[in-house]
N, C-alpha and C positions, 0 to 999 in steps of 0.2 A: 606332455605330448608335444608342446611347442618346440622343445629342444630337439626332438627327433626330426621334425620337419626342417628346423633351422640347419641341422647337419647336412641336409641335402644341398644347401647353398654354400657350403664351405668344404674343407677337406681336413684330413688328419694333421697335415703340416701347419696349415693356417690356424687350425684350432688350438695348436700349442704355441706357435710363435706369436699369435695375436690374442691369446687367451687372457684370463684374468690374473694369472700369477704375477705378483709384483717382482721387479728386477732383483730386489734384495732378499726375497723370500726363498726358502730352501725348496728346490724342485726335486732333488734326489738325494738319498743316502745310500751309499754302497754297502757291500757286505762287511766291510771293516769300519763302518761308521763315518767315512769321509763324506762331506756334503758338496753339493753343486747347486748354485742359485739359479733362478730363472734367467737372470741377466746373462750368466755364463752359458747356460744351456742354449739360449737363443743365439748368442754370439758364435758359439762353436758350430751349431747347425748351419748357420749362414756361411761360416768359413769353409766347412766341408762342401756345401752345395756349390759355392763359388769356385772351389778348386777342381771339382770333378767335371771338367769340360768335355765336350764331345758327346755327351749323352743325349739321345733323342728319347722322347716320352715312351716308356715301356722297355727300354734297353735293359738287358740283364746285368745285375751286379751280384757276383758271387760273394757271399757274406759269411765270415767265420770269425766273429769277435765274441769273446766270452761275455756272459751277462754282466752288465754294469753300466755306469754312465758313458764310457767310451762306446759301448755297443749302441746305446740309445742315440747319442749325438751323431755317430757316424751313420747309423741306419736312417735317421730322419734326414740327415744331410744328403745322403744318396737318393732318397725318395724325392726330396725337394729339388734335386738336380735333374730329375726326370727318370731316375732308375727304378727298376723292379727288382726287389731283393730276391735272391735265390739262395736259400739257406744250405750251407755245406753240412752234410751229415757224415761224420767219420765212421759211423756204424754200417754204412752201406757196402754191399759187395761192389767191387770195382766196375763190373759191367753195368750195374744199375746206375751208379753215379755217372758213368760215361754217357749213358742214354739220356739222363736228365740234362746234362750239360750240353749235349748235342741239340736238344730241343730248345733250351733257353739261350745258348750262345752268349755267355757273358761278355760285356764290353769292358767292365772294370772288375777288379778283385779288391775287396776290403777285408782284411784279416789281421789277427794278432801276429806279431813277429814270430812267436813260438810256433804258430800253425804253419807259417812259411818254412820254418826250420824242419818241422816234422814232415812236411810234404817234399822236402828237398834233401839236405845233408843227413837228416835223421830219419829218413824214410824207412829204413830197415828196422830201426828201433821202434818206430810207430807201429809197423805191421806186427812186430812181436807182441806189442801191447794190444793188438786187436783193432788198431785205428787204420782205416783205409782212406787216405786223402788223395784227391787228384793233384797233379802237378800244378800248383797255383801259378807258377810262372807262365804257363801256357795250358789252361784247363781244357781248351778245345784245340787239338793239334792244327796248326796252320792259321789260327785266328789270333791276332795280336790283341793284348789287353793292357790297360793301364792299372796301376797298383797304388793302394793306400794301406799303410800298416799302422797298427796300434802297439804301444809299448816301446821299449828300447830296441834299437836295431840288433838283429841277430843274423848269423850266416844263413843264407837262403832267401833273405829279402831281396827282391830284384833291384838291380842298379836303376836309379832314377825314380824309385818308388817314393811317393809323398809320405811324410810322417805326420800322423795325427797330432802328435805332441807339438810339432812346429806350427801346424795350422792353429792349434788352440792358443798358442802364445802370441800369435799375430794380433797386434792391438786393435786393428779394425777389420779382422777377418781376411779372407783371401779371395773374395769374390772378384771376378774379372770385370764386372760392371759395377755401377754405383747408383746411389739414389733410388728413385722409383723403379728403375729397370731391375736393379738387384732385388728389391723387395718383391716385385712381381715374379721374379725367377724362383724365389724360395717359398712363396706362399701359394703357388699353384695357379696364379692367374695366367701364366704363360702356358703351362702344360695342360691345365684343366683338371678338375677334381675327378674326372673319369679315368685318369691315368692309372695304369696298373702299378701297384705299390709293392706287392709281395706275391710270390707263388709258393704255395705249400703243397708238397707232393704227399698224397695220402694213399694212393692205390695205383693199380695198373701193372702190366707185365713189364719185364725187363726191356723188351723191344718197344713197348708203347707205354711209357710212364704217363701218369695222369696227375696234373697239378692244378690245384684250386687257385684261381687268380682273384685277389682282392684289390680294389681300387682305393685311392685316397678317400673317395666319397663313401664307399661301403664301410671302411674302417671307422670313419668319423660317425657314420650313422649307428654302427654297433656300439661305439663309445657313448653316444647320446642315449641309446637304449639302456645301457648300464646305469647311466646317471639318472635316468627316469625311474629306474627300479630301486637304485641305491643312491640316494642323494649324497653328493660330495661337494666340498667347498674349500675355500682357503682356510688353512689351519688344521685340516684333517691330515692324518698320516696313514697311508695305505701300504700295508706290508704284503708284498707279493713278488713272485718271480714270473708272473704271467702278464704278457702284453695286453691281454684282453681286459685287465683291470688297471694295469700301470698306465696305459695311454689315456683312459678316461680320467685318471687321477691328475695327469698333467694338463689335460684340457680343462679341468675344473679349477686349476690353481692350487691343488693339494700337493702334499709331499709324497713321492713314491719311495718307499723304503724297501730295499732289496735284502733278502735273507743272507745271513752269513753262516758261520759254523757253530754258533751258540744254539742251545735248546730254544725251541719256539717260544715258550712262555717268557724266558729271559730276554729274548730279543724284542718281543712285543712290549715288555715293561721298559726296557732301556730306551726304545724309540718312542714310547708313549703312543703306540699305535691306536688309532680309532677304528680302522678297518683291516681285515686280514683275509687272505684267500688261501685255502688249503685243499689238497687232494685228500679224499676221505681216508684212504689207507695210511697216509703219512700223519694225518691229524690223530687218528686212533693210536698210532705208535707214540706220538708226542704226549698225548694225554695219559697214556698208561705210565709214562715216566714222570709227568707232572700234571696232576688232575685239576689244576686251577689256572685260569687266564686272568690277566690284569684288568682292573676296573676301568681303565681308559678305553677298553675295547667296546665299541658300540655295535659293530656288525661283523659277523664271521660268515664268510661265504665258502661254500663247498662246491666243487665241480670237477669236470673232466671224467668222472666215473660215478655210478650210482652211489647214494649215501645210505648204507645199511642202518636200520633202526637203532642198533646198538651204538653206532657211532654218533647218531643224532642225539641219543639220550646222554651219552658221555659228554658231548659238546654242550648240551643244555646245562648239565651239572657243573661243567667247568666255567661257563660264562652265563650265569643266570640273568645278568644285567644286559646282555647283548642280544641283538636279533641274529638268529641262526638261519641262514638262507641257503638253499640249494639251487644252483644255476643249471639249466638245461640248454645246451648249445651244441653245435657241430662246426667243423672247420668251415663249411660253406655258408654258415649263418650264425654269427656270434652277436648276441645271444638270442634265445627263442622264448624262454619262460623262466620264471622264478617262483619258488614256493618256500614257505617257512617250515621249520622243523616240526612245529605243532600241526600244521596242515598235513604234512607227509605222514606223521605218526598216526593221525586220525583216519587216514585212508586205508581201508583193508582190502580193497579190490583193485590191486595194481599199485604202481608207483606214481603218486601224484607229482606232476611237473609244474602245475600252476596254470593260470590263464595266459594266453599269448600276450606278449608285451605290446604296447601301443604301436600300431602301424604294421605289426606282424600278422600275416594271414596264414591260416592253416586249412588243410583239406585232408579228409580221411578217404583213402582209396577204397575200391570195392573189396579188396582183400584185407583191409584194416591198416594199410601202411599210411604213415603220416607224411604229408607233403607240406613244405614251408616256403613262403615268399615274404618279401618285405624290403625295406630300405637297406638293411644290413646284409642282404644276400650278395654273395660273391658274384663277380661278373660272369664267371663260368670256369670251365676247364680249359687249360692252355691249348690253343689250336682248335677248339671245338666251338659249336654254336653257343651264343650267350644264353645264360639261364633265365627262365621266367619263374621257375620254382625248383626246389630240390627235393628229391626223394630221400628221406632220412634213413631208410632201412629199419625203422622202428615201427612196431605195431602199437597203435594208440586208440583211445576213444575220447570223446568230449563228455564230461559229466553234466548234470542238470544245471550247474553253475557256470558252464562254459569253460571249465578248466580241463587241461590235457592230463590224461592218465595213461602212463606207459604200461603196455602189456608185455613187452619184451622185444627182443630183436627178431626180425623176420626170419633170419637164418637160424635162429635158435629154436624155432617151433619144433615140437616133437609130435610124431605121428604114431599112435598106438591104437590098434583095433579100429582103424578108420577114423579116429577122433583126433582133431588138431588140439594140441595142448600148448598153451602159451605160458612159459615159466614165469615171466615177469608179472603175470596176473596174481600169482600166489606167493612169490618169494618174499615180498615185504611183510606180509602178514605172518608167515612162518618165522621170519627172522625177528619178529616182534615178540615171540613167545618167551616166557621166562627161561633163562638158562641157555638161550640160543644167541650166539654172537653173529653168525652169518649163515645164510641158507641159499642153496642153489639147486634147481631141479634140472637134471641132465638126462638126456636120452642115450642109452647105451645099446648099440646094435646087438640083436639076438641072432646069432648065425643059424640057430635051429629053426626059427620061425620066419626070419626075414623082417620081423617087426622090431620095435624099439622097447627096451625095458626102461621104465621110468624110475629114476633113482633120485632120492632126496639126499643131497650131501649137506652135512652140517658141521659147523665149527662150534664147539661147546664153549659156553661162558660159565661163570660161577653159578652153581645150583642146577646144572643140567640134569635132566631126567628123561631118558629116551622113552620110557613108558608113557610119561605125561605128554610128550610131544605126539606120540602115536594116537593117544586118546583125543588130542585137540584137533588133529588134522581133518576129520570129517566135517568139522564146523567151519573151516576156513578154506578147504580145497574141494572143488566140485567132485562128485563121485567118479566121473569119467577121467579125472586127472590125478586121482590118489596114487601115490608112489607105490611101486612094487616092493621096494625096500628102502631102508635108510642106510647111509654110509657116513660114519663119523671120521673126519680127517682133522689133523692138527692145525692146518692152515690151508687156505685156498691158494693155488698157484696163480701168480699174477705176471703180467708182461707189460712191456712198453714203459715209457717215462712216467706215466701216470698211475701205474699199478692197477690196471683194469684186470678183472677176472679173466683168466685164460681157460675158457670152457673146454677147449680141445685137450689141454693137459689135464684138467680135472677129470675129464671123461676117461683118460688113460689111468689116472690114479684110482678112481672108484670102480674101474672095471673088475678089480679083484678084491676091493674092500667090502666087508660084510659086517652087519651089526644086528 
């Protein structure tokens, strides 16, 4: 717990620049196996921070650098200089991107040279490929910006743009100041750890985009919470493409290993990974191809989406020597709770999330919705009143041991015959039945009655027996929530980068499926 409160006295930049990682130790390994030491990482961050002049604390920095050491050093450098990262999303509709940029009004653009080309000379080609990028030369019409590019120069990079490669080669960095003034500039003593560090847009209309603002302090506090739940130290190798685990690794002096193109088990073995993070649906796919993970692995973390019992069992069989942990978090509060595979599989009345992490406070509203607060809480939504707590949108309860148990998403509640049915209360237990790979309870509108038909959608595993499932249901599903019918589908539709279940699409699929 001491680490959590210590984080409140520092920030994410200082935690890495002044952390325990030795200068000659490997800080990062990229997807192709190339390494970057802590000494190089810190020198490059300071060089970027020193070069990005004119930023005031919280100024927007439009960011579009592909994952890798360049992305980490340039992102940390931009934040160290006082910037707030605004992530460019090429999948956005042009009007949505324009609304976000008008709200954040970037002062700098940091992007790969290829992204500059795709937003300029190759714009038509990019659009044919489904990529919609703002004009990076002038992302907000009429507002001048400065530029920093990664990679070799390409047509489309603005004249006068700074080269990340040139900055990285400078022997003493490119900071305009020196000595203690420069160190204060890049460790946050000048800007303050409450400085906005990144804005992540998660919701809102086209006209009114809504962005979650994390500060240098809230990111550091979230990293400390991870380290409290999952101890990390020098010599550990953390394999992940997720910032929420990569940053804690760097603050702990461990090595952050970035995934490449090889199969998961092969990469973990080659990197001698001690920790790894996976999205459940991707892990399931990887373990079906190779059902064993290397003995070096001590901890396997799952997150960003619920972990079905079948995936947990497969992970346990693949790594019997490792701790299998599921992380509960949301964009506004990273992380909230952690539970082991054994604990989750033993819970039959909902999806066990685990006890709130040290310093995290939770409250259950009158309607069952979970509210969260703590040191890792984002400052708030851009342009709105600062947050004191955040409504998760999840329905939950606290069990006799003070652990959070998820009952489902508030918006997924089904109403039938005047009875509220919470799918998440029963889905884990159904998915744990023999022969069931995944289970989801969906409400399908009945145009004849205006009520909802309750459908249990199932993905079969080896040994599936529909009659056996029907016989087992009364023992694990309350009488008022028993499904009207079962629907067997080959696979659940998923969306987003993390493969979350798309209930709306599943509802369309099972509307006509019968079993």
